[in-house]
N, C-alpha and C positions, 0 to 999 in steps of 0.2 A: 502491500500499500505506500504512496506517495502524496505529499504535503499537494494541496492546492489551493489555490488564493482563486478570490473572485471580487474585481470593483465595480460596487453598487451602483447605480447611477448618480446616486445621492453624493458620491467617491468614500464612502464608506466602504474599507477593506474588509474582507472575509475571507480568512484563512483556516487550514485545521490540517493537524499530520493526527491520522488514523490510527489507530493499536487495538488489533482486533484482539488483542490476548488478554486484554483488563475487562475490568467490570464497572468503570468508573468514565468520568471525566472533567477534565478541567478546560474554562475558558472564561473569559477577560475582555475587557475593554485597554487597551492603552492610548492615552493620549497625548498626542507631541506638544504637551506646556505643560512645568516644572516651573523651580526656583528660577532658572536664567531667565523667563521668558514675562518676570514680573518689574512692573515700575517700583523703584528703591521705598515710594511712601505704602507700597499695599507688601512688599517683602513677605512671605509669612503664607499670601494667601491661598496657593495651589492646596497648602496642608492642611487650613480652615476649612476649605471646600471638601476635599475630600474627608473630614469629620463629618461636615453638614449633609452628606449625600446618603447618610447612614440614618439618618435624623428625622424624615420623612417623607411622603411623597404624595402628590393628590389624593391616590387610592390606598396608601399603606402609611400606619403610624411607623415609628420608630419601632416599635415593641411589634408589629404586625411582620417588619421585617427581618427581624432574628427571631420570631417564631415560626416562620414558613423556614424558613432553611434550618432551623434546629431540629423540625415534626420530621424533616428525610433524612437527617445524620449529616446534614451541607456542612460545608462551611465557607463564609464569605468575609472576604477583607478586603484591605488596599492598602498605596503605599504612595508618599511622592519622592523623585528622584529628583535631581536637580533638570532634569532634560526631561522628562515623563513622569505622567501621575496613571498608577494604573490600580483598577478595579476588578477584581473576580473572585472565582468562586469554582468551588470541587463539589463533584456530588457523585450519586449512583447512573451508572447511564441513562435509566430510566425518567430522572429530575431532569435532565438537562433540561429540557423545555422550559420550567420553573427557573432555572437559572439565569438561562436567556432572559427570558422573564423579569425578573427581579433588577439585576443586571440595567437594562435599559428600562426599567422604571425610575431607575435611584440618580442616572447621567440624566433624563430627559426632564423629570416632573417630582423633580426635588422641591419642596415648598418654603425652605431654608426660611421656617418660621423663626419670627422675632426672640421669642419668647429661650428656642432653641439655639440660638444662635447667642446670648447670652451666657448659655449654660457652657455651649460648648467653647464658650472661647475662656472660658475659667478653668477647662479639662485643659487646652490645648497651653495656657499659663502656664498649669502643672507641670506639667511633658516638659514645657520650658526646661523648669527649674530642677526639675530630675536629671535632663544634662548639663545641666551649668554642675551639677550636686556631683557631676560624674568623669572624671579628669580624664581618662581615657576616651571618653567621651566628646566632649564637645573639643578636646584638642582639637578635632579632625575639619572644626569649624574655624579656629583660629587656624589651622592650616591654611585652608582653603582660601578664606580672605587674605591672609597674606601673599600667595600664591599669583592670584586673581582680584586686586586691591581695584574698592572703587567701579564695580561692575557686577553683575547678574551672578555671575559664575562665580563670585565670591562671598556672595550674602545664606547667610544659615538657611535652609530649609524650613524649617519653624519658626523665623521671623523672629521679632520683638514683644517682651509683653507688652511694650505702649504701641507699636503697631498694632497686635493681633485684637489688641481689645478697641485699637481707634476704627476696626473695620466694620461696616454698617450692611442689615439686609442689600438694599442698593446696590453696593461697593460688590460686594460676593455674586450677584445675580448678575451683573453686568461681567464680573470675570469672567464666569462661567458662557453668557450668552457668546461672547467676542473669540473666548479660543475654544469650548467646546462646541466642533464643528463634526462633520464630516469628515472632509478632507483630511482632519489632523488622527484620524482616530482608525485603530486599528485590532478591528473583531478577531479573538484567536483561541483555537478549541484544540484540545489532544486527547484523547484518549477516546472512549466508544463512540464515537461521531461519524455522522454521514454528512458529506460535506454539501450535498444541492440538498438536503433538509433545512442544513442551518443558515444557508443563503436566502432560501424561502421564509423560514422562522425571523432574520438578521432583518430583510428586507420589511416587515412586515411591522416589529418590533422601536426599528430606529427612524421609522418615517417624521418622527417631528425634528430631528437635529438641521440644524444650518448645513448651508451647505456656500460657505463665507471663504476666503480668501485667508491663507495664514499668515497671520502677521510676524514680522520681520525681529529675529532676535540680534543681542547684540556678539560682538565676535569674539570668542574668548581672546585674553590678551596677556599671555604669562609674566610676572613680575619678579615674582620670588622676594623675599627677604625677611626679620627677626621680630618672632613674638615672642614675647614672655613672659609670663601672670607666677610673683611668687605667691605660695600657698602654704601653708602651716597642717600638707598632711605627707606619708610616710613615704609617697614614691613620685617617682620625678619621669615624667608622660614626656615623652624626647617623640617629637615628629622630623623626621632633616631631609627634604625632596628636594627636584627637577623637576623641570618643564620635561613637559612627555608626548606620546605618541596617539592622535587620533583613531578614530574607529578604520576608517581607510587608508592611514599609512600603510606603505610596504614593509616600514616597523612594526607591526602591532603585534605582530607572532614572535616576533625576537626579543619584543621587549616583554611579553608572557614570556616565555620560557627565563630568560634573564633575570626575571621577579622570581620565578620561581628557586631556581639559580643560588640566588641572592641571600632567600629570604624565606621560601617558602614550603620547606619541609623540617624533618628531624635532619634529613642529610645535608640542609643546604649549609654553605659558607657561614652563615652570620650563626643559624642556632650550634653547628658546632665549635664555633673559635668563642663568640661568645658565652652562652649557655654552657655546654658540655664541659669546653678546657676552663672555663675562667668562674664560671657561677656568677658571672655581673650580672644577670635576667632571669626574671622570670618566664615573661612573653616578651620576642622580639620577632620582625618578621616583615617582610617586605610588599610592596604592594604596586600594581600597575592599572591605574581608572581611565578611560577613555572618554572624551564626546567627539561629538561630530567633525569640531574644529580645533581641536586638542587635545590635551590628557596633562597628567600628574604621575610621575615615580615616586613611591617615596618608603621612608623605612621606618617604624616604628620600635619602639625601645621602653618599657618600664623597667628601672630601675632605682636604687637607693640612692640618700642622698649623698653616701660618703664615694659609692661606687662607678656614679655618674663621671671621674675624673678618669677614671680608666676606662670607663666604656668608649667617652667618645673617640681619642688617638683611636682606640682598634675598629670601632664601628668606620670609622674616616679610612683607616688602610684595607681593610677589607674591599673597603667600595673602589678605591682608588687599585687594588690587586689585581681584581677582577679583570679590569682594561686592559693590561698585560697577557693573559691569556686564560684556560680553561679545559680540560682534562676530556677527554671522548668518554668517559664512566660517569663525570658530572651531567657533562647533556645531556647522557644518554637517559641517566636518572630525571631528569628534569624533563625531557620529554615525552617521557611515559608517563610523569603526574601529569601533565598538561591534559595528556591523549585519556587517559582516565577518567578521568576528572566530567568529558567530555561525554565518551561511551558511557560513563555510569548513572552521567545526568536521563540520558535516554530512557532511563527504566521507570521516569518519573513524570508524569500525564503535566503536574504542575511544570516543572523543569521547560518540558517537551510545548507547553502552550505560554509559556515566558520569555523560551526562546525564539521562537519563531517568528510570536510579535516585534520583538526589538530587532531581529533581521530587517522586517520589513520596515518600523522604523527609520535604521538606518541606513540599511545598500538600497532599499526600496523592492527586493526580492529574498526569497528564502533561499540560505546559503544550505547547499546538502553539507550532510554530515562525511563524506567520502575528501570533498572538497578542503574541510576544517581539519580535519587529521591529516590529508596532503601536507597543507600549508605549514602543518606544527611540524610534521616530521623533515620536510625539507629546512628546517634551521640548522645552520650547520656554529663552527666554533667560531668564526670566521663573521660570522651575521651576528653574536653574541658581543665578539670583542668590536665590531664595529658603533653597534647600537649604544653600549656602556659608555663610549665614548664620545658620542653623537649626544647623551640623554646627562651624563654625568659635566661633561663640558660648561654647563649653563647655570647661570646663574640660583646658588642653594636657595631652598627656602623650610626655616627652622624655628617651629614651634613648640615652647617647653613649660608645662605648668606643675609646682610642686615644689618642694625646700632647695632652691637657684644658685645657691653660695660654694658651688665648685662646680658648675657649668661655665664651660670657656666660653668669650666672646662670642657672637659673630664670625666676626673677623676673622679671628685664630680659626675657628669652625672650616671657614672659607678655604684658608689657607689651605689646610689639611687635606682638602677636597680636591684642590688644585690640581688637573693631572697631569 
């Protein structure tokens, strides 16, 4: 069975990935609207709208939405990212029509009740407070803000308390009407799904979507720099990062393999040298995140106040050393880890649903698994070295929260990272 895609007259794209051996189905709508599409004065509105979608429609109360899904043992959820927002459900195959009806209902007929909005604003403010109180969470917002200052891509997904509380019902509805149009949406499904039936049902269920053109987004502009916040806590939370690559960059897969090789598993260089050999951290890992027009490559470490002085030179040394060469064995291990994660995700209807939706948003087409695996296996040592030199030659972004008395200055750390 193969992935099929249909574009409805409204512009809504419908894509399905059938799995005949399962008894469930996952489906959802991915919207090409997230934090980076927000104006400064409404930062956080994408996330607030995601919350409000579940607070009642013209024919369902918030409680009715929850009870209908629970009655069939289904799961309904959503999330907001910087470049998109997703609303998705997982149900048994016989309840697919119900899941589709509920998702379509909350996206087109939410009432955005003023009283519900006031309550949910308080809930979101609590979520913001929780993030602020979690240093290994909020550190990434500060990292993002320093990497992309004074632009939408650098603003927090949750927004701020002041901005969230200032949003009115009209503000939320205006954002919904402007950004939630059919051409900016992908309806994706995976599992025990019949594509033709899905298309027919979607054409009816999403009949009220707007068909307006897509608003423009501000292009990503990486800058880099330093953020430090002294806190009286036990751990130093440190992120060191660089300008990364976009989804369609030729170095996307080499950068992904580099991240695994450097800090993506127990055999990675950072884990072995910093945790296993020296015992300087409990948690250390690298990451490569991408957008349509840019990306970030970073390393996170959580360490003690005294250990950070020893940690930083070692971490910087490992970054520089990887530019000198990688062994065939470690390259093979990194490729195998990435390949395994790709193939193992195919066993989950939720993963396959999200994967094909994101592929349509990013690339405009579903990407065959064989094509992805081929690109991973094609990554060679020379690619890793070239990409490492490319990324690590950019201006560093450093963010730190905790007892920072023994953390080196930005200038000294940047000097250590010079190739």
